[in-house]
LUMLUM-99983 format. One line per 8 residues: number of its first residue (from 1); their letters; for each residue x, z, y of N, C-alpha, C, CB. Coordinates in Angstrom, 1 decimal, m for minus. Glycine has a CB too. Layout:
REM residues N
NUM = A = X/Z/Y/X/Z/Y/X/Z/Y/X/Z/Y; ...
REM end
This chain:
REM residues 82
1 = MDFTLHDE = m80.6/m32.5/16.7/m80.1/m31.2/16.4/m78.9/m30.7/17.5/m79.5/m31.2/14.8; m78.8/m29.6/17.9/m77.6/m29.7/19.0/m76.4/m28.7/18.3/m78.1/m28.9/20.8; m75.5/m29.1/19.0/m74.0/m28.9/18.4/m73.5/m28.1/19.6/m73.0/m30.4/17.9; m72.7/m27.2/19.3/m71.5/m26.9/20.4/m70.4/m27.4/20.2/m71.3/m25.6/20.5; m69.7/m27.8/21.2/m68.5/m28.5/21.1/m67.2/m27.7/21.7/m68.6/m29.8/21.8; m66.1/m27.8/21.3/m64.8/m27.1/21.8/m63.9/m28.4/21.6/m64.2/m25.5/20.9; m63.6/m28.8/22.9/m62.8/m30.0/22.8/m63.4/m31.3/22.2/m61.6/m29.8/22.1; m63.0/m31.7/21.4/m63.5/m33.1/20.3/m63.9/m32.1/18.8/m61.7/m34.6/19.9
9 = YIVMVTLP = m64.0/m31.0/18.8/m64.6/m30.2/17.7/m65.8/m30.1/17.9/m64.0/m29.0/17.4; m66.6/m30.0/16.6/m68.0/m29.5/16.5/m67.9/m28.1/15.7/m69.0/m30.7/15.8; m68.4/m27.2/16.5/m68.0/m25.7/16.0/m69.1/m25.8/14.8/m68.3/m24.1/17.3; m68.5/m25.5/13.7/m69.2/m24.9/12.3/m69.4/m23.9/12.1/m68.7/m25.1/11.1; m68.7/m22.6/12.5/m68.8/m21.3/12.1/m68.3/m20.6/13.5/m67.9/m21.0/10.8; m69.0/m19.6/14.1/m68.5/m18.8/14.6/m69.1/m17.1/14.1/m68.7/m19.2/15.9; m68.0/m16.4/14.1/m67.6/m15.1/13.8/m67.5/m14.0/14.7/m66.5/m15.1/13.1; m68.5/m13.5/15.1/m68.3/m12.3/16.5/m67.5/m11.3/16.2/m69.6/m11.6/17.0
17 = TDSKRIEM = m66.9/m10.5/16.8/m66.1/m9.5/16.6/m66.6/m8.9/17.9/m64.6/m9.9/16.4; m66.1/m7.3/18.1/m66.3/m6.6/19.3/m66.0/m7.5/20.9/m65.4/m5.4/19.1; m64.8/m8.1/20.6/m63.9/m8.5/21.9/m63.9/m10.0/21.9/m62.4/m7.9/21.8; m64.4/m10.5/20.9/m63.8/m12.1/20.8/m64.6/m12.7/19.7/m62.1/m12.2/20.4; m64.8/m14.2/19.7/m65.4/m14.9/18.6/m64.2/m15.3/18.0/m66.4/m16.1/18.9; m64.4/m15.7/16.8/m63.5/m16.5/15.9/m64.2/m17.6/15.4/m62.9/m15.8/14.9; m63.8/m18.9/15.7/m64.7/m20.1/15.3/m63.7/m21.0/14.9/m65.7/m20.8/16.4; m64.5/m21.8/13.9/m64.0/m23.0/13.2/m64.6/m24.3/13.3/m63.9/m22.7/11.9
25 = GIHQKNGS = m64.1/m25.5/13.7/m64.8/m26.4/13.8/m64.2/m27.6/13.0/m65.0/m26.5/15.1; m64.6/m28.9/13.4/m64.4/m30.0/12.4/m64.0/m31.0/13.6/m65.8/m30.5/11.3; m63.3/m31.9/13.9/m63.0/m32.7/14.5/m63.9/m34.0/14.8/m61.9/m32.8/14.1; m64.7/m34.4/15.7/m65.8/m35.5/15.6/m65.3/m37.0/15.2/m66.4/m35.6/16.9; m64.0/m37.1/15.4/m63.3/m38.2/15.0/m62.8/m38.6/13.6/m62.2/m38.2/15.7; m61.5/m37.5/13.7/m60.5/m37.9/12.3/m60.9/m36.7/11.3/m58.4/m37.8/12.6; m62.1/m35.9/11.8/m62.4/m34.8/10.4/m61.2/m33.7/10.2/m62.4/m35.8/8.7; m60.4/m33.6/11.1/m59.5/m32.4/10.8/m60.3/m31.3/11.1/m58.2/m32.3/11.6
33 = FATWEAAD = m59.8/m30.1/10.8/m60.1/m28.8/11.1/m59.4/m28.0/12.1/m60.0/m28.1/10.1; m60.0/m26.8/12.6/m59.1/m26.0/13.7/m60.1/m24.6/13.6/m58.9/m26.9/15.6; m59.2/m23.5/13.8/m60.1/m22.3/14.3/m59.3/m22.1/15.5/m60.3/m20.8/13.1; m60.0/m21.1/16.3/m59.5/m20.8/17.3/m60.4/m19.4/18.0/m59.5/m22.2/18.1; m59.7/m18.6/18.9/m60.4/m17.2/19.2/m60.7/m17.6/21.0/m59.1/m15.5/18.8; m62.0/m17.0/21.0/m62.8/m17.3/22.4/m63.0/m15.8/22.8/m64.3/m18.2/22.4; m62.8/m15.9/24.1/m63.5/m14.7/24.7/m63.6/m14.7/26.3/m62.7/m13.5/24.3; m64.4/m14.5/26.8/m65.0/m14.7/28.5/m64.7/m16.0/28.5/m64.2/m13.9/29.8
41 = GEYQQEHY = m64.9/m16.9/27.7/m64.9/m18.4/28.0/m63.4/m19.0/28.0/m65.5/m18.6/29.4; m62.6/m18.4/27.7/m61.4/m18.7/27.3/m61.1/m18.9/26.0/m60.7/m18.0/27.6; m60.6/m20.5/25.3/m60.1/m20.8/24.1/m58.6/m20.2/23.8/m60.2/m22.2/24.0; m58.1/m19.5/22.9/m56.6/m19.8/22.7/m56.4/m19.5/21.2/m55.6/m18.9/23.8; m55.2/m19.4/20.8/m54.6/m19.4/19.9/m55.5/m20.3/18.6/m54.3/m18.0/19.7; m55.3/m21.6/18.9/m55.7/m22.8/18.2/m54.7/m23.0/16.8/m55.7/m24.2/19.2; m55.3/m23.0/15.9/m54.4/m23.5/14.3/m55.2/m24.8/14.2/m54.5/m22.2/12.6; m54.7/m25.7/13.7/m54.9/m27.0/13.0/m54.5/m27.2/11.8/m54.3/m27.8/13.6
49 = FSDRNSAT = m55.5/m27.9/10.8/m55.8/m28.0/9.3/m56.2/m29.4/9.1/m56.9/m26.8/8.6; m55.8/m29.8/7.8/m56.2/m30.9/7.5/m57.3/m30.8/6.7/m55.2/m31.7/7.1; m57.4/m29.7/6.0/m58.4/m29.2/5.0/m59.1/m28.2/5.5/m57.8/m28.7/3.7; m60.4/m28.3/4.8/m61.6/m27.4/5.2/m61.3/m25.9/4.6/m63.1/m28.0/4.6; m60.6/m26.1/3.5/m60.2/m24.7/2.6/m59.2/m23.7/3.5/m59.1/m25.3/1.1; m58.2/m24.5/3.7/m57.3/m23.8/4.5/m57.8/m23.2/6.1/m56.2/m24.6/4.6; m58.5/m24.0/6.4/m59.5/m23.3/7.8/m60.1/m22.3/7.6/m60.7/m23.9/8.2; m60.9/m22.4/6.6/m62.0/m21.3/6.1/m60.8/m20.1/5.7/m63.1/m21.9/4.6
57 = EDLCSRTL = m59.9/m20.1/5.4/m59.3/m18.9/5.0/m58.3/m18.4/6.2/m58.5/m19.2/3.5; m58.0/m19.4/7.2/m57.5/m18.8/8.6/m58.8/m18.2/9.4/m56.7/m20.1/9.6; m59.8/m18.7/9.4/m61.0/m18.2/10.0/m61.3/m16.4/9.3/m62.3/m19.4/9.5; m61.6/m16.6/8.2/m61.7/m14.9/7.5/m60.3/m14.4/7.6/m62.3/m14.7/5.6; m59.3/m14.6/7.7/m57.9/m13.6/7.9/m58.2/m13.2/9.0/m56.3/m14.3/7.9; m58.5/m14.2/10.1/m58.2/m13.9/11.6/m59.4/m12.8/11.8/m58.2/m15.3/12.7; m60.8/m12.9/11.5/m61.7/m12.0/11.7/m61.5/m10.3/10.9/m63.0/m12.9/11.3; m60.9/m10.7/10.0/m60.5/m9.3/9.1/m59.4/m8.6/9.8/m59.9/m9.7/7.4
65 = DELRLKKQ = m58.4/m9.4/10.3/m57.4/m8.8/11.4/m58.2/m7.9/12.4/m56.7/m10.1/12.3; m58.9/m8.5/13.1/m59.6/m7.9/14.0/m60.3/m6.7/13.8/m60.4/m8.7/14.5; m61.3/m6.8/12.7/m61.8/m5.6/12.2/m60.8/m4.8/11.7/m62.6/m5.8/11.2; m60.2/m5.0/11.1/m59.1/m3.9/10.8/m58.5/m3.2/12.0/m57.8/m4.5/10.1; m57.8/m3.8/13.1/m57.6/m3.4/14.3/m58.6/m2.4/14.9/m57.4/m4.4/15.0; m59.7/m2.9/15.0/m60.6/m1.9/15.5/m60.8/m0.6/14.6/m61.9/m2.5/15.7; m60.9/m0.8/13.1/m60.9/0.3/12.6/m59.9/1.4/12.8/m61.0/0.0/11.5; m58.3/0.6/13.2/m57.3/1.4/13.5/m57.4/2.3/14.9/m56.2/0.6/13.4
73 = IQEKEKGR = m57.9/1.8/15.6/m58.2/2.1/16.9/m59.3/3.3/16.9/m58.8/0.8/17.7; m60.4/3.2/16.0/m61.3/4.0/15.9/m60.6/5.5/15.0/m62.6/3.1/15.2; m60.1/5.2/14.4/m59.4/6.5/13.5/m58.4/7.1/14.6/m58.4/5.8/11.9; m57.9/6.6/15.5/m56.7/6.9/16.2/m57.5/7.8/17.1/m55.8/5.7/16.9; m58.7/7.4/17.6/m59.6/8.2/18.7/m60.0/9.3/17.8/m61.0/7.3/19.4; m60.7/8.9/16.7/m61.1/10.3/16.0/m60.3/11.3/15.8/m61.5/10.2/14.8; m58.8/11.1/15.4/m58.2/12.0/15.2/m57.5/12.7/16.6/m57.3/11.5/14.1; m57.9/11.9/17.7/m57.6/12.7/18.9/m59.0/13.4/19.4/m56.9/11.7/20.0
81 = GR = m59.8/13.5/18.5/m61.1/14.2/19.2/m62.3/13.7/20.0/m60.7/15.0/20.1; m61.8/12.2/19.9/m63.0/11.6/20.9/m64.3/11.3/20.2/m62.4/10.1/21.6
REM end
């Protein structure tokens, strides 16, 4: 089975948005969790957790924030007649 890695984290979940991917992984050695944003081969805004539930909540929250931002932009553009 092939795994995608980021640093020493095995990527467990990837949620794509228009501009980036929000990912969650588990550390290969200590079992901790992390979430991060990935775009254009760059990884940023890494958050670290000791439990899976907190990491999952952060993953979902980040993804929803991106989707809400997209919706706001679309509504502004629609209001301008684009």
